[in-house]
N, C-alpha and C positions, 0 to 999 in steps of 0.2 A: 202270582206272588210266590206260590210254592216252587215253581220252576226257577225263579230268580234265587230263592233261598238255597235250593239244591245246588244251583250253579256256583254260588258264592262259597258254599261248603266244599264243593269239589275243587275250586281254585285254591282255597286255603289249604286243603289237603295236599295238593300238588306242591305248593310253596314250601310247606313244612317237610314233605318227603324229599324235596330236592337237597336238603341239608342234613339228612339222617346221619347221625354219628358225630355231628359237630357239637361237642361238649366244650365247656370252658377250658378244659385242659388240652383240647385238640386244636385250639385256636392259636395262631402265631401273633404275638404282641410286639408292637413297636411304639415307644421304647420297650425293650424286653423287661420282663418282670425283674425287679431288684436292680435295674440298670443304674449305673452311676455316670456322672459327667455328661448329663443330657443338656442340650441347648434349651433355654427357656422358650424359644419360638417354635418348638417341635409341634408337629401334628401328632395325633394319636391314631395308630393304624392297627386294624385287626384283619387278619387273613384267615379265611375259613376254607374248608375242603370243597365247598360249593358256594354258589352265589347267595349271599344273604339278601333279605328283604327289609327295607327300612319301614319301621312302624311310624305311627302318627301320634303317639302319646308317650309319656314318661320323660325322664331326665337323664342326661349325662352330666356328671358332676366331678370336679377336681377339688380335692381337699388337701389342706396343709396338714401333713402327718404329725407335726409337733403341736400345733395349736388346736387342731381339730376344726379349723374354720373352713367353710366352703369358699374357695377362692374363685370358682367359675362354675356356671350352670348353663346348660343348653336345654331349653324347653322344646321338646319335639312336637308339641301341639301347635306351635307357631309356624305358619308357612314361611318359606325362605324369602319370598319377595313377590312382587306383582307379576302376573302372567298376561295381563292385557293392558293396553295403553289407557291411561286415565284421561278424563276430560278436564280442561282448564277453562275457567271463567274469564270474563273481560277484565277482572281485577288483577289477573296475573300479568306482570309487566317486568321490564328490566329494572334492576336496582338503580335508584337515583343517586346513591352514594357508592363510590368505588369500593369494591371488596377489599377488606383490610386483612393482609396476610401476616401482620405483626403478631407476636406472641411472647409473653414473658416466660412461659414454660410450655412444654410439649404435652398437650392433652392425650390421655390414653383411656382405655376402658377401666383402668385401675383408679384413676383420679377424677374421671368425668363421666357423667351419665350419657350413654349413647343417645343421640337425638337432640342434644343441646344445640340450639340454633346458632349459626354464625352469620355474619353479615346482616342482611335484612330478612332472612328466611324465618319461617315459622318453625316451631319444634317438629322434628320428624316423629310421626306416630310410632309407638313401640308395639304395634299389634302384629309385627312380623319380625323375623330375625334381623338384628341390627348390631353392627360392630364399628368402633372407631378404628380407622386405618390411617396411618401417617399424620395423626393429629387433626383430622377432619372430623370435628365433633358432631356434625349433622348425621354422620354415620352412613354405612353401606349395608344394603341387604346382602345376605350371603347364605350359602348352603352349609348347615351345621355338620352334615354328613354327606359325603360323596362316595358312591359305590361304583367301582369298575370291576367287572368280573367277580372274583371271589374276595375282593379287598374292599373294606369299608374304612375310609379316612375321615377322622373326626377333626373338625376345625374349632378349637377353643377360641374365645374372643381374644383378639390380639393383645399382647403385652400384659397378660394376666399373671404369668409365671415369673419368678424371680430367680436370680442366681443364689446358690447356697441354701436351697430349700429341699425338703423331702415332701413328696406328694403321693397320694393314692387316688385312683379313679374308681368311680362307681357308675354302673350302667344299669338302669332299671330293666326288668324283664319286659319284653315286647318292643324295646327300642330297635333292636336288631333281631330279626326272626330267622333262625337257621337251625332246624332240627332240634336237638336237645339243649342248645345254648339258651341259658336262662339269665343272661346278663352277667355283670361283674359286681361282686359284693365287696364290702369294706375289707381291705387288707389283701385282696387277691392280686391287685395290680399296683405295685409300688415302684417308684423310681426317684432318683435325686438329681438335681441339676448341678451344673458346674459351679465351682466355688466363686468364680469371678468371670468377668468378660474377657475379651481378647487382650493378649499382652501388648500387641501392636495395633493401636487404634486406627492406623492409616493403611494397614494391609490386612484386609478381611477376606475370609474364605467362606463360601456357601456350598453345602453339599446336602442333597435331600436325604442321604442315609445317615446324617448326623456326624459325619467325620470332619466337618469344617467348623468354623466359628459360629455359623448359623445354619439352620435347616432351610430357611426361606430367604428369598431375595428381599422381601419386605423387612425382615429382621435385620439384615445388614444395612439397608438404607436408613432404618430407624436409628442405627448406632452412629450415623454421621451427624454431627452438630449442625444446626442451622447456620447457613452462610459461612461455612468453614473456609478459611483462607488457604489452608494446606490441602494438597491433593490426597484423596482417599482412593486406594485401589481395592476394588472388590472383584474377586475371582470366583466365578460360578461354575462349579463342576458340571460335567455331563449329567443329564438327568431330566426328569419331568417335574416341573414346578407349577402345580395347579393352584393359583392364588391370584387375588386382586392385588396389584401393586400400585400404591399411590404415595408419591414422595413430594413434599412441599418444602420450599426454602432451602434446597440442597444446592451446593456449589462445589466445583472442583472435584468431581467424582469421575473415575474411570471404572466402568462396569464391564467386565469381560467374561464371556462364556467360553465354552470349549468348541464352538463351531455352530453354524446355523442348523446342521443336522444332528447336533449332539445335545445342546442345551435349549430346552423348550419351556417358556413361561406362557401360561395361558389360563383363561377362565371364561365361563359362560356369563358374560355381562353385556348389557345394552341399555338403551334409554327406557325400555319398558320395565326391566328388572330394577334398575336404579335411576329413577327419573329425577328431573329437577323439582324443586319445591312447588307446592300448589300456587303460591303467590309470587314466585320470583322466577323469571325466565333465565336461561343460561345460553350463551353462544360463545363465539370466538373473539368477541370484542373485548378490549382491555377493561378491567374493572368489573366485569359481570360475574355473577355467581359461578363458582367452579363446577365443572361437570363431574359426575360420578359414574358415567356409563362405560368408561374404557377399561380394558383388561389391564393396561399398564399406563400410568400417567405420571409425567413429570410436570409439576405445577409450580410456577414462580421459581423456577430453577435456572441456573446458568453455568456455563463452562462444564458441560457434562459430555462424556464420551460413552456410547454403547457400542460394543463390538462382539462379533462372533456369537450371535445368539438369535433365536427365533422368538417372536412375541406374537400372540394371537388371541383373538376373542373366539369363543366357540358358539357365538350367537349370530343371528341375522338382524337386519333392521339398521337403525342408527347405532352402530356398534364399532367403536374404534378398537383396533388392536393396540395402537399406540397413540397417545395424546400428549403433545408437547406444547408447553406454554412457558417460554423463557428465551434466553439469549445464549447464542454460541453453543448449541447442542449438535454434536456430530455423531453420525451413525456409520459404522464400517462393518460390512459383511453382516448386516442385520436383515432377517426375513420378517416382514410384517404381514399378518393375515387378519383381515377384518371384513366387514360388510360395507354398508354405506358409511362413508367417512372412515375408511380403514386406517388412514393416517390423518390426524389433525395436527397441522404444523403452524404454530403461532410464535412469532419472534424471529430469530435467525437460526436456520437449520441447514446442516450440510449432510448429505448422504452419498456414500461411495461404495461400489461393489455390493450393493444391497438389492433386495427383492421386495416387491409389494404385491399382494394378492387381495383383491377386493371386489366389490360390486360397483354400481353406479356411484358417481361422486367419490371415487376411491380416495382422493386427497382433498381435504377441506382446510381452509384456514385463511387468516389475515396476514400471516407471516411471510418472510422471504425464505424460500426453499431453493437450494442449489443441489441438484442431483447429478452425479457424474458416474458414468459406466455402471448404471443400475438397470434393473428390469422391472417392468410393471405389467401386471396381468389383471384383467377383470372379466366379468361375465357379461359384458356388453354395456354400452352406454358411455357417458363421459367419465374420463379419468379424474378430472379436477373440477372444483368450483372455487375459483380463486377470488379472494375478497380483500386483497391488499389495498392500502390507501397511500398515495404518494406523500412523501418522497420514498417510502419503502417500496422495494421491488416485490414482485410476486414469485411465481414458480419458474425456474429456469432448469432445463434439462440438456445436458451435454453428453453425447455419445451414449444415449440410453435406448432401451427397447420398450415398445408398447405393443401389447397383444390382447385382442379380444377373442371371441369365439366364432367359429365358422358360421353358425346360425345367428349370432348376435354380435355384430361388429362393434368395436369400441371407437371412441374419438378422444381428442385431446382434452376436451372439457366444455364447460358452459359457464355463463355468467349472467343469467337472466335476473330480472327484477324479483326480489324476494319480499313479498308483502309490500311495504312502502319503501323498502331499501333498494337502491341501485348501486352498481359497482362500476363507476366510470373509469377508475384507475386500474381495473383488473389487468394483470399482466401474466402471460404465458409465453414462454420462448422455448423452442426446440431446435437444437443445433446438432447436425450430424447424427440424427437418431434413425432407428429402423422401426418398421411397423409390420404387423401381420393381422389379418382379419380386422381391417380398419375402414371406417366410414370415409368415403371420398370427400365429404364436406370438411373433414379435418376437425371442425368444432361443431357441435350440435346446436349451440345457441350462444350468441354474443349479444348481451343486452344493450350495450352502449357503443356507439361508433368510436368514442374516445378510448376504448380499451386497447391495450397493446397485446396483440396476438400475432406473434412472429414465428416464422419457420425458415430453416435453412438446410437444404440438401438432405431431405428425408429420403431414405432408401427402403425398398422392399426387402424384408428380412430373408426371403427365399431366393430371390434372383440377384440381389445386390444392385439392381438398377434403381435410378431415381424414380420416385413414385409420380404418378400423374396428379398434378395439383390444379388442374384446370377447373375443378368443381369446388375448390375451397371456399369457405364462408367469405362473403363480400367484405366483412369488417376485418379480416385477417390480411397479413401481408407476407409475401415471400422476400427474404433478404437476398440482396445481390452481392456476390463475392467481391466485386470491385467497388461498387458504389457504397456498400455498407461494411467495408473491411474493418474500419475502426469500431463500429458498433458490434460487429461479430466478435472481435477481439475482446471488447469489454464484457460481453456476455459470457465469454469463456473464463473470465477471471472471477473466482469466488468472492474475492474481497470487494469487487465492484458491485456485486449483487447483494452481499451480506453486510452492508453498512461498515465496510472497512475491515472486517474480520477475515483473517487468512487462516483457515483450518489446515492442519497438516495433511498433505496428500500421501496416502499410505499405499 
């Protein structure tokens, strides 16, 4: 016991000594002290001379300077979220009533208690961090403070700050441990927000440094009215955006970054951290309870364009980088990074000149996906688990590249029985694609003979030669250039695959 006590004292001394000299005055604050014109969706950022250590007690609070009211409070004694998969009983089942996306107002943390159940779910327990994002009242688990190197970023609950207000921040001693830093007292860190929102509601800008209309991607999407008939253009500057993004009921939005290597939206989210309710299952079928496990989700959305951006989850497991549930969603020059189910595509989705990096079952969904001139990488195993139901098409890839790892070859996909569910209509088509580090079977599992698994003129990415297809799965079929000419031409047509929608080819 004495050895353990001495060891803990030694470790604590090391942590404290690592930030010697970091007093309140030597810390850089964002927004700066006495800053004006701050966006209400700002994060609070402190940069120390050395790496701070996050404590496990105390509060971070934001106060209205005029009224003296505490407008937001982060309790550091609450864990961020679950770290282990939880067990579900036999009473957990899919909702018998289709999930209702309608709403008379947009719920936020300011007007609704986080954890308020929607659909047929039970209330979300408030024994961990919980915040409403995008009007999803059941709430998301989140990290109240994220530390990278010398920088601690504080995440207030979404939508708590307002335009035209003055605020001050207090941080209890011990919340952030770094040398002589003793927290932030009343009056030491003040700032005021912009007087009003953007002058042009249909042309919005996002910049992490606060120079745009919003600091966060979520803030800009929140500003778009539900089912807006006019197009809203959102320009996201180069930068790192570590946030959960969840948008619901958004239409006619073009969200454009500064490039796949310049604009990065990411968060450490997965099914363990943000699981489905204890009594209600969720999956890709229409009407089921929405998923909260993606880093970036467009839910019940339509006529959306994402371009020149990278989107990623920082977690493993069932962890989508991007989850799409809607119609006519187009991706141009988008890099998606995830784990299992890195991309979940439901509805009609078009992607061009994009990249996907994932693990097994890299693409999941019941929707129709048309991918053109895009690249897909995984760490071995199936790229897809297609679950479409006729007359909807499944996943079609034209002039795309698929690549596994030398020690863990990849394959096009699988469609096995899943519990009591089979996928007789599953459809995967590859036209003029290339492969590297690939399973000669082509598909690791095709559950039903009626599935449509087609391939035409696949070539080796290194030699340029046609690959050997003699070992392909018995339920798959090679298309013939002459006999299947009309069918090949149809599969090359996005409108034929995407229920009549012709996305612009850029």
